[in-house]
C-alpha positions as CSV (number, residue, x, y, z in Angstrom):
1,M,-10.7,60.0,-21.2
2,K,-14.4,59.5,-20.7
3,N,-14.0,56.4,-18.7
4,R,-11.4,57.7,-16.4
5,P,-13.7,58.4,-13.4
6,I,-15.2,54.9,-13.7
7,L,-11.7,53.3,-13.8
8,L,-10.7,55.3,-10.8
9,L,-13.8,54.1,-8.9
10,V,-13.2,50.5,-9.9
11,S,-9.6,50.8,-8.7
12,L,-10.6,52.3,-5.4
13,L,-13.2,49.6,-4.9
14,F,-10.6,46.9,-5.7
15,L,-8.1,48.4,-3.3
16,C,-10.8,48.6,-0.6
17,F,-11.8,45.0,-1.1
18,H,-8.2,43.8,-1.3
19,S,-7.4,45.6,2.0
20,Q,-10.4,44.0,3.8
21,W,-9.6,40.5,2.4
22,S,-5.9,40.8,3.4
23,A,-7.0,41.8,6.9
24,G,-9.2,38.7,7.1
25,Q,-6.2,36.6,6.0
26,S,-3.8,38.2,8.5
27,K,-1.1,36.1,10.1
28,P,-1.6,34.7,13.6
29,P,-0.2,36.9,16.4
30,K,3.4,36.3,17.4
31,R,3.6,34.1,20.4
32,K,6.2,34.0,23.2
33,T,6.0,30.3,24.3
34,T,6.6,27.1,22.4
35,V,6.5,23.7,24.0
36,S,8.5,20.8,22.4
37,I,9.7,17.4,23.2
38,V,13.3,16.1,22.9
39,G,13.6,12.4,23.8
40,D,11.9,12.0,27.2
41,Q,12.2,15.7,28.1
42,F,9.9,18.7,27.7
43,Y,11.5,21.9,26.3
44,I,10.1,25.4,26.5
45,N,11.5,27.8,24.0
46,G,14.2,25.5,23.0
47,K,15.5,24.7,26.5
48,P,14.7,21.8,28.8
49,T,12.4,22.8,31.7
50,F,14.2,23.4,35.0
51,K,17.6,23.0,33.3
52,G,20.2,21.4,35.6
53,R,17.8,21.1,38.5
54,T,17.8,18.1,40.8
55,W,15.9,17.4,44.1
56,N,16.9,14.8,46.6
57,G,19.0,13.1,44.0
58,H,16.2,13.0,41.4
59,K,16.5,14.7,38.0
60,I,13.9,17.5,37.6
61,E,15.2,18.8,34.3
62,G,12.7,18.1,31.5
63,L,9.7,17.5,33.7
64,L,6.4,19.2,33.5
65,P,4.7,19.5,36.9
66,N,1.1,20.3,36.4
67,S,-2.3,20.7,38.1
68,R,-5.8,19.7,36.9
69,M,-7.7,23.0,36.4
70,V,-10.2,21.7,33.9
71,Q,-13.0,24.1,34.8
72,G,-11.3,27.3,33.7
73,I,-13.9,27.8,30.9
74,F,-16.9,26.1,32.7
75,D,-20.5,27.0,32.0
76,D,-23.7,25.0,32.2
77,R,-26.0,25.1,29.1
78,N,-28.7,23.2,31.0
79,P,-31.1,25.8,32.7
80,E,-32.3,23.1,35.1
81,T,-28.9,22.6,36.7
82,R,-27.2,26.0,36.2
83,S,-28.3,27.3,39.6
84,K,-26.3,24.5,41.3
85,W,-23.0,26.4,40.7
86,A,-24.0,29.8,42.3
87,Y,-21.2,31.7,44.0
88,P,-21.7,32.0,47.8
89,D,-21.4,35.8,47.8
90,T,-23.6,36.7,44.8
91,K,-25.9,33.7,44.8
92,T,-25.6,33.4,41.0
93,W,-23.3,31.6,38.6
94,D,-21.0,33.7,36.4
95,P,-18.7,32.0,33.8
96,N,-16.8,35.2,33.0
97,R,-16.0,35.7,36.6
98,N,-14.8,32.2,36.8
99,T,-12.3,32.6,33.9
100,A,-11.2,36.1,35.1
101,E,-10.3,34.8,38.5
102,F,-8.6,31.8,36.9
103,V,-6.4,34.1,34.8
104,A,-5.7,36.3,37.8
105,A,-4.4,33.3,39.8
106,M,-2.0,32.0,37.1
107,P,1.0,34.1,37.9
108,V,0.9,32.9,41.6
109,W,0.9,29.3,40.4
110,K,3.8,29.9,38.1
111,K,5.9,31.4,40.9
112,H,5.6,28.2,42.8
113,G,7.0,26.2,39.9
114,L,3.7,25.1,38.1
115,L,4.6,24.9,34.4
116,A,1.4,23.3,33.1
117,I,-2.3,23.3,33.7
118,T,-4.9,20.8,32.3
119,L,-8.0,22.3,30.8
120,N,-10.8,20.4,29.1
121,L,-13.3,21.7,26.6
122,Q,-16.0,19.5,28.3
123,G,-14.6,20.1,31.8
124,G,-14.7,17.4,34.4
125,S,-17.2,16.5,37.1
126,P,-18.0,19.8,38.9
127,E,-18.8,17.6,41.9
128,G,-15.4,15.9,41.9
129,Y,-16.8,12.4,41.1
130,S,-20.3,12.0,39.7
131,K,-22.3,9.0,38.6
132,D,-24.7,11.1,36.5
133,Q,-24.0,14.3,34.7
134,P,-27.3,16.2,33.9
135,W,-25.4,19.5,33.3
136,I,-24.1,20.4,29.9
137,N,-20.6,21.8,30.1
138,S,-19.3,21.6,26.5
139,M,-17.7,24.0,24.1
140,F,-19.1,21.9,21.3
141,N,-22.6,22.0,19.7
142,P,-24.2,18.7,18.7
143,N,-22.7,18.9,15.2
144,G,-19.2,19.6,16.4
145,S,-19.2,23.3,15.8
146,Y,-18.3,25.4,18.8
147,E,-19.9,28.0,21.0
148,P,-17.9,31.3,20.6
149,Y,-18.4,32.3,24.3
150,F,-16.6,29.1,25.4
151,A,-13.9,29.7,22.8
152,N,-13.3,33.3,23.9
153,R,-12.8,32.2,27.5
154,L,-10.3,29.5,26.3
155,K,-8.3,32.1,24.4
156,R,-8.1,34.3,27.5
157,I,-6.4,31.5,29.4
158,L,-4.2,30.4,26.5
159,D,-3.1,34.0,26.0
160,K,-2.1,34.4,29.6
161,A,-0.3,31.0,29.6
162,D,1.7,32.1,26.6
163,E,2.6,35.4,28.2
164,L,3.7,33.6,31.4
165,G,5.7,30.9,29.6
166,M,3.3,28.1,30.8
167,V,1.9,25.1,28.9
168,V,-1.7,24.1,28.6
169,I,-2.6,20.4,28.4
170,L,-5.8,20.8,26.5
171,G,-8.4,18.0,26.8
172,L,-11.1,18.0,24.1
173,F,-13.7,15.5,25.5
174,Y,-14.9,14.2,28.8
175,F,-17.0,11.1,29.5
176,G,-20.6,12.0,30.5
177,Q,-20.5,15.0,28.1
178,D,-19.4,13.4,24.8
179,E,-23.0,12.2,24.2
180,Y,-24.1,15.7,23.5
181,L,-22.2,15.3,20.2
182,K,-24.7,13.5,18.0
183,N,-22.4,11.1,16.1
184,E,-18.9,10.2,15.2
185,A,-18.8,12.8,12.4
186,A,-19.5,15.5,15.0
187,V,-16.6,14.2,17.1
188,V,-14.2,14.5,14.2
189,N,-15.6,17.9,13.3
190,A,-15.0,19.1,16.9
191,V,-11.4,17.9,16.7
192,D,-10.9,19.7,13.4
193,N,-12.5,22.9,14.7
194,T,-10.4,22.9,17.8
195,M,-7.2,22.5,15.8
196,E,-8.3,25.4,13.6
197,I,-8.9,27.7,16.6
198,L,-5.4,26.9,18.0
199,A,-3.7,27.3,14.6
200,N,-5.4,30.6,13.8
201,G,-4.4,31.8,17.3
202,G,-0.8,30.9,16.6
203,Y,-0.6,29.0,19.9
204,R,2.5,26.8,20.4
205,N,2.2,26.3,24.1
206,V,-0.5,23.6,23.9
207,L,-0.3,19.9,24.3
208,I,-3.4,18.0,23.2
209,E,-5.2,15.3,25.3
210,I,-7.9,13.9,23.0
211,N,-10.1,12.8,25.9
212,N,-10.0,12.2,29.6
213,E,-9.8,8.5,30.5
214,C,-10.5,7.0,27.1
215,D,-11.1,3.5,28.6
216,I,-14.4,4.3,30.5
217,R,-18.0,5.3,29.6
218,Y,-17.7,7.0,26.2
219,D,-20.6,6.8,23.9
220,H,-18.8,7.2,20.6
221,D,-16.5,4.4,19.5
222,I,-13.8,6.7,18.1
223,L,-13.3,8.0,21.7
224,K,-12.9,4.6,23.2
225,A,-9.5,3.0,24.0
226,E,-9.6,0.7,21.0
227,R,-9.9,3.5,18.4
228,V,-8.8,6.8,20.0
229,H,-5.4,6.4,18.2
230,E,-7.3,7.4,15.0
231,L,-7.9,10.9,16.4
232,I,-4.3,11.1,17.6
233,R,-3.3,10.4,14.0
234,R,-5.7,13.0,12.8
235,V,-4.2,15.7,15.0
236,K,-0.7,14.7,14.0
237,A,-1.6,15.0,10.3
238,K,-2.5,18.7,10.7
239,K,0.4,21.0,10.3
240,R,0.1,24.8,9.9
241,N,3.0,27.3,9.5
242,G,5.5,24.6,10.2
243,H,3.9,23.5,13.4
244,R,1.8,20.6,14.6
245,F,0.4,20.0,18.0
246,L,1.8,17.3,20.2
247,V,-0.9,14.9,21.2
248,S,-1.9,12.0,23.5
249,T,-4.9,10.7,25.5
250,S,-5.3,9.5,29.1
251,Y,-6.5,6.4,30.9
252,S,-8.3,5.8,34.2
253,G,-6.5,5.5,37.5
254,G,-3.9,2.8,37.7
255,K,-4.3,1.8,34.1
256,I,-1.3,1.4,31.6
257,P,-1.6,2.9,28.1
258,Q,-2.3,0.4,25.4
259,E,0.0,-0.4,22.5
260,N,-2.2,1.4,19.8
261,V,-1.8,4.7,21.7
262,V,1.8,4.1,22.8
263,R,2.8,3.7,19.1
264,E,1.0,6.9,18.0
265,A,1.2,9.4,20.9
266,D,3.9,12.0,21.3
267,Y,3.9,11.7,25.1
268,L,2.0,9.3,27.5
269,I,-0.6,10.3,30.1
270,L,-1.2,8.3,33.3
271,H,-3.6,8.8,36.2
272,G,-2.9,7.9,39.8
273,N,-6.4,7.8,41.2
274,G,-7.2,4.6,43.0
275,V,-3.5,3.7,43.4
276,K,-3.2,3.3,47.2
277,E,0.6,2.8,47.6
278,A,3.1,5.4,46.4
279,T,5.5,2.6,45.2
280,K,2.8,1.5,42.7
281,I,3.2,4.9,40.9
282,A,6.8,4.1,40.1
283,D,5.7,0.6,39.0
284,M,3.2,2.1,36.6
285,V,6.0,4.2,35.0
286,Q,8.1,1.1,34.5
287,Q,5.2,-0.9,33.1
288,T,4.4,1.8,30.6
289,R,8.0,1.9,29.4
290,A,7.7,-1.8,28.8
291,V,4.7,-1.6,26.4
292,A,5.4,-2.6,22.8
293,G,6.0,0.4,20.7
294,Y,7.5,2.5,23.5
295,R,10.4,4.7,22.6
296,P,12.0,7.6,24.7
297,M,9.1,10.0,25.4
298,P,7.8,11.9,28.4
299,L,5.4,10.3,30.8
300,V,2.9,12.6,32.6
301,F,0.5,12.0,35.4
302,N,-2.1,14.8,34.9
303,E,-4.6,13.5,37.4
304,D,-3.9,12.1,40.9
305,D,-6.1,12.8,44.0
306,H,-3.4,11.5,46.5
307,F,-1.6,14.1,48.7
308,D,0.5,13.3,51.8
309,F,3.0,16.0,50.8
310,D,4.3,16.0,54.4
311,K,5.4,12.4,54.2
312,P,8.7,11.2,52.7
313,A,6.8,8.8,50.3
314,N,3.9,10.2,48.3
315,H,2.6,10.0,44.8
316,F,4.4,13.2,43.7
317,Q,7.7,12.0,45.1
318,A,7.2,8.5,43.6
319,A,6.5,9.8,40.1
320,T,9.4,12.2,40.3
321,S,11.8,9.5,41.4
322,A,10.8,7.4,38.3
323,Y,11.3,10.5,36.1
324,A,7.7,11.2,35.3
325,S,5.8,14.5,35.6
326,W,3.1,14.6,38.2
327,G,-0.3,16.4,38.3
328,F,-2.4,17.5,41.3
329,F,-6.2,16.7,41.2
330,D,-8.0,18.6,43.9
331,Y,-11.8,18.6,44.4
332,R,-14.1,19.7,47.1
333,M,-14.7,16.9,49.6
334,K,-17.7,16.3,51.9
335,D,-18.4,19.3,54.2
336,E,-15.6,21.4,52.7
337,S,-16.1,25.1,51.7
338,F,-15.8,27.3,48.6
339,N,-12.1,27.7,49.4
340,D,-11.4,24.0,48.9
341,G,-10.9,22.1,45.6
342,Y,-9.9,23.1,42.1
343,Q,-12.5,21.0,40.2
344,S,-15.7,21.6,42.2
345,I,-17.8,24.6,40.9
346,P,-17.7,27.4,41.9
347,V,-14.0,27.5,42.3
348,N,-11.7,29.7,44.4
349,W,-8.7,29.7,42.1
350,Q,-6.3,31.1,44.6
351,I,-4.1,29.0,46.9
352,S,-7.0,29.2,49.4
353,S,-6.9,25.9,51.5
354,P,-4.4,23.9,53.5
355,R,-4.4,21.2,50.8
356,K,-3.7,23.6,48.0
357,K,-1.0,25.3,50.1
358,A,0.7,22.0,50.9
359,F,0.8,21.1,47.2
360,F,2.2,24.4,46.1
361,D,4.8,24.6,48.9
362,Y,6.0,21.0,48.0
363,L,6.0,22.0,44.3
364,K,8.2,25.0,45.1
365,E,10.6,22.8,47.1
366,I,10.9,20.3,44.3
367,T,11.3,22.8,41.4
368,G,12.9,25.7,43.2
369,G,10.1,28.0,42.0
370,L,10.1,30.1,38.9
371,P,10.5,33.9,38.2
């Protein structure tokens, strides 16, 4: 046939195109770690965390002890402030070094019983607490699209957490940085893009925290306490390959979640900053369980800058006694060194200070440690 060579060429072109298209539509990689919730307990891969474990008469099974490690993908897109974060040895800032050293430290954290870390796509104050934030640490561009270099560093951490059987509490927005998104549509776009990254990566070890402390200083109304439940609903409505991400938001220190969030969230996040007495931590848990719309669900402190781990009564102990998970918030205090603090940039991600060691030793005592 005269047209046979042409038909063969067309067939080959079709096969080539189909192969490339199929590769572009490949399934997400198979993952090792899935976090889920059953009643008021966290499960990993279908089993409650710390199954059968008690400590000083307190139930540990189903809890999710965590640490605020929000700067794992930190970078500063403002050239005027970038030099503030230079490492003491190299006198320069390096975001890839920061993430690489974070990932290298994760197995050590896990052995001490740390099951979850809190990251945030807009970080947290690299000075611990800051009135002004001239730096620009955000994975998102003004229109809600994302910067691939930030996203690639995020994937490195999520991949390692999945490999280790750890959970990531992933915050999307941080006050003082949300204003770099130009409007509400950009905020919604940023949420959708984040869910797409997570779904395409096949991650199932991620809990979503829409924003850190929704009740203070946000520019966009949809990120404020009165409307943040709209974004919680938006995340809940997105299901891919039979999976949707569990989602909540957090409030400032000592505050109790509001009814609109309690009714929509999959778990509830509390902060212990500013709470002076350990007994008040247990009170916060009881008050939260009394909010209209509450049903059995996990309660998680994922930010608390109180320590006293050598004392019988401390915030970690109080939260555990009330059957709530507790999270360590450590920043570099006045006159402390590079080895101190997990939120202040640059970070030494190892267990490199007496305060870090006290937390991880206490964590290991409570949990029994992990393989």
